[in-house]
N, C-alpha and C positions, 0 to 999 in steps of 0.2 A: 795535246795534253799528255804529259809524262805519267808513268805509273807512280802511284804514291798513295797516301792516305785518302780516304773518302771524306770529302768536304761537303757533300750535298746535305741539304736540310729541307724539311717539308713543313709548310704552314697551310693546313687544309689541303686544297687541291694544288697549291702553288709549290713547285719544287725548284729550289735554287741550287745551282751547281756548286756554289760556295756561299758562306754566310755573310759576305761583304757586299753591302748595298751602298749607293750614294744617296744622300738625303735630298729631299725636295727643297727647292729654292737655292740650292748650291751648285746645281749641275745643269741648269737650263732645261732643254728638252733633249739632251743627249748629243745632238749634232755639234753643239758649241765646243765639246770636249773631244770629239772623235779624232781630231788632228793631233792630239797630245798623247793618246794612249789607245791600245787595243781594248775596246769596250767589252769584248768577249771574256776578258780576264775578270770582270766583275760578276758578282752573283746576280745583280740586277740594278736597274736605274729607276729612281723615283722622280717623276717629272715635277715641274713647277705646278703649284696649285692652279686649278682651272675654275673659273667662275662663268656664269651664264653668258656674259658679254665681256668684251675687252675691258681691261681695267688699268688705268695709268699708275696706280699706286699712290703712295704718300709724297708730300712735298720734300725736296732735298733741303739739306743734306740727309742721306738715308743710311749712312754707315759711319761708324766711329770705332777706332781701335781702343781697346781697354787692356788692363793688365791681364795677361794670359787669355785674351779672348777678344770679342768684338760685339758691338751693339748694332742692330739693324732695325730699320723701320720701313722696309721696302713696301709693305702694305699690299701684298698679293698682286703686284703688277703681273699681268699675263695677257695672252693674245685672245682669250675667250675660247669657249669649247668648240665652236664651229670652225674657227681658223685652225685650232689644234688638229681637228680631224682631217682637214684638207691639206694643211701645210706641214704639220709635224709628224703625224703618224706614218706617212710613207717612208720616212727615214727610219723611224723606230722599228718598223716591221722588218727591216733588213738586218737587225742586230741579233747576234747569238747570245742573248742574255735576257733575263726576265724584265718585262716592261710593266711597271707599276705606276698607274696614273693617279695623281693626287687631286682630289676635288674639294672645293670649298664653297662658301656662300655666306649669306647673312641669315635670313630666316630659313627654316627647314625646306620651304618650297624651292629655294634656289639650289640646294643640294640635290633635291629630287630632279629638278630640271636638267642639271648637268648630267646626272646619272642616266636619265632617260635618253639623252642624246648620245651617250657613249656606249650604251648597252649593246648596240648592234655593231660596234666598230671593231673590225678584225684586228688582232694583234695585241690586244690588252690582256695581260695575264692576271692582274689583280688591281684592286683599288685601295688607295690609302685615303682615309677620310680626315681632312684637316679641320678638326673640331676644337683647335687649341691655339690659334694664331693670336698673339697679344698685340698685333700691329694694325688691326682693323676693328671698327666698332662692332661689338657683339661677337668678336672672333673666338672668345673662350666660353661663350654662353653654354654650349653643349657639352663641355668637358669639365664643368665645375659643379654640375648637379646630376646625380645618378639617374633620376627619371628622365630628364631631358636627353642625356647621353643615350639611354636605352631607346627613347623615342626616335632619335635620328637614325641610329643603326637599324632599328626595326623597320623603319620606312624604306631604307635603302636595301635591306635584305629582301624585301618583297619584289624588288626590281631586277636584281641580278643574282645568278648563281655563282658568279666569280668570287674569289676570296676578298673579304673586307678586312682592312687593317685600320683600327681606330687609333689615331695619333693623339696622345693625351698631354695635357698641360701639367707642369709641376706646381703651378700656382694655386694649389688646393691643399686642404688639410689631410685628405685621405685619398691618395691617387689609386691605391689598391681597390678601394670601394668603387671608384669610377670604372676601373678595369673589370671588376666583377659584374657591374651593370651592363657593360657592352658585351661581355661574354654571354650573359643570359639572353641578350637581345639578338644574338646571332653573329657577332664578330668572329672572324677566324683567327685573328691575332691582334695584339696591341703594340703600339710603338711608343716608347717612352725614353726621353722626354722631348717636348718642344722647348722653346727658349724660355728663360726666366725674364720676367719684366724688370727693366732697369733703365738708368739714365746716366748721362755724363754732362758736365758743365764746363764751358770755356771760361776760365776765371778772368781772362783779359777783357773779353767782351761781355761777360756776365750773362751769356746766353746759352741755351741748351746746345749740345753738339749735334743733336738730331732735329730735323725740321718738325717732327711730330712730338717733340719733347722727350717722350719715352719710347723705348723699343725693346727688342728681344736680345738678351745676352746669351751668347753661345761661345764655344771653344773650350779649351782645357780648364778654364775657371769653373765650369759647371759640371765637370766629370764626376766629382764625388757625389753631387746631388743626384745626377742621373743614375749612377751606379746603385745608390741606395734605393731609388725608385724601382729600378729593375728587380732588385733583390726582393723588395716588398711585394711587388706585383706577382713575380714568379711563384711565390709561396702562397698566393691567394687564388690564382686562376689555373685552369687546365690547358688553356690555349697558349700557343707560342707567344713569346715576348721578343720584340725587336728593340735593342738598346741603341740609344743615340745621345751624344753629348760629350764633346771633347775628345773624340777618338782620333789620334794622330799616328798610331803605330799598331803593329800586331800585338804588342804587349797590352796596350789599352783594350783592344778587341778581346783578348783573352780574359781580361778581368770581367768584362760584361758577360762573356760566355760562362765563365765559372760561377757568376752570380745568378745565372739562370736564363740568360738570353739565348734564343736559338739562332739569332742573326743580329747584325749591327749595321748602323748607317754611319758613313763618313760624311761630315758636313763642312764645317768651317775650314778644315784642313785642305779642302779642294781649292780654296782661295790662295793658300800658301803654295801648294804644289798640286796641279790637276791630276797628277799620276798617283796620288796618295792611296786611293782606294785599291788600285791594282797592286801597288807595293804591299799594302797590308795583307791582301789575299795571298800573294806569293810568300811573304814572310810567315804568315800563319801556317801555310803548308810546310815550310822549312822547319818551323818549330815542332810540328807534329812528327816530322821525320826524325828530327834530332832526339825526340823523346821516345821514339818507337811506338807512337800512338797510331792506330790503324784507322780510326774514324773520329771526326770532330764531335760526335755524339758522346764520346767518353769524357769530353771536357765540359760539355753543357751541364750546368747545375752541379758541378763537382766541388764547389766550395765546402770546405770543412770548417765547422764552427764549434767543434768540441775538442 
């Protein structure tokens, strides 16, 4: 690593070498992308959501391109927590980057079951709690109601001392209120936003383009919504915010940082170019050098509205 500005950021006990993460569900378990780029250039990897048992996901077709984005209804397909520990973690432990494990479930008990199996697993730096997936039954239940959001985070807080990141849905009227609820319950950070619920129709067949009819919209099309959510949340809570939604470049990342995010996640862009996250990190460093800025903290929350 060459000398230059300080890109490190802290979220509770989690320290990232730079604020660029790759989003859950877009980067597999890390090994799938290791042949395309040096993963140590990333601030961290967020793994696919884990459930108590292996899950096949939703029926195909499960992805459809849309204007400036994509719809997906993968439905949390994953290997299950036990296979993750034995088959995926050995590789993740070799990486020189933060390892954030995303966990999910239906009822609260399933989240607890996954967390209890992972809590003694060496090499995990933090947990992201997927309380906002629009592609499974009940997937958003915990992030649309402040008391239920607090109940989930509070239950998981009792199990682990590791940082908890609550991933929130934009499909609510007051996302900042949900963020405040999870902060009070013990979350170390919030991630905003998960995908927006959407659908697309093939007019020739008169059928939905997704097997599950509706799915989650991601990509550049949702960036303005995500940016506004991050701005609102950052003004409401004291814990760090991770911005996600349509980040394709360092310029996009800088908008989120200026709006108040301490870190960002690159998601849909990984399907376009698997090296995007590393490129964004490198270009962010170059931008700071060009501007003579010594630390990324001078950018975070620097938006002027007067």
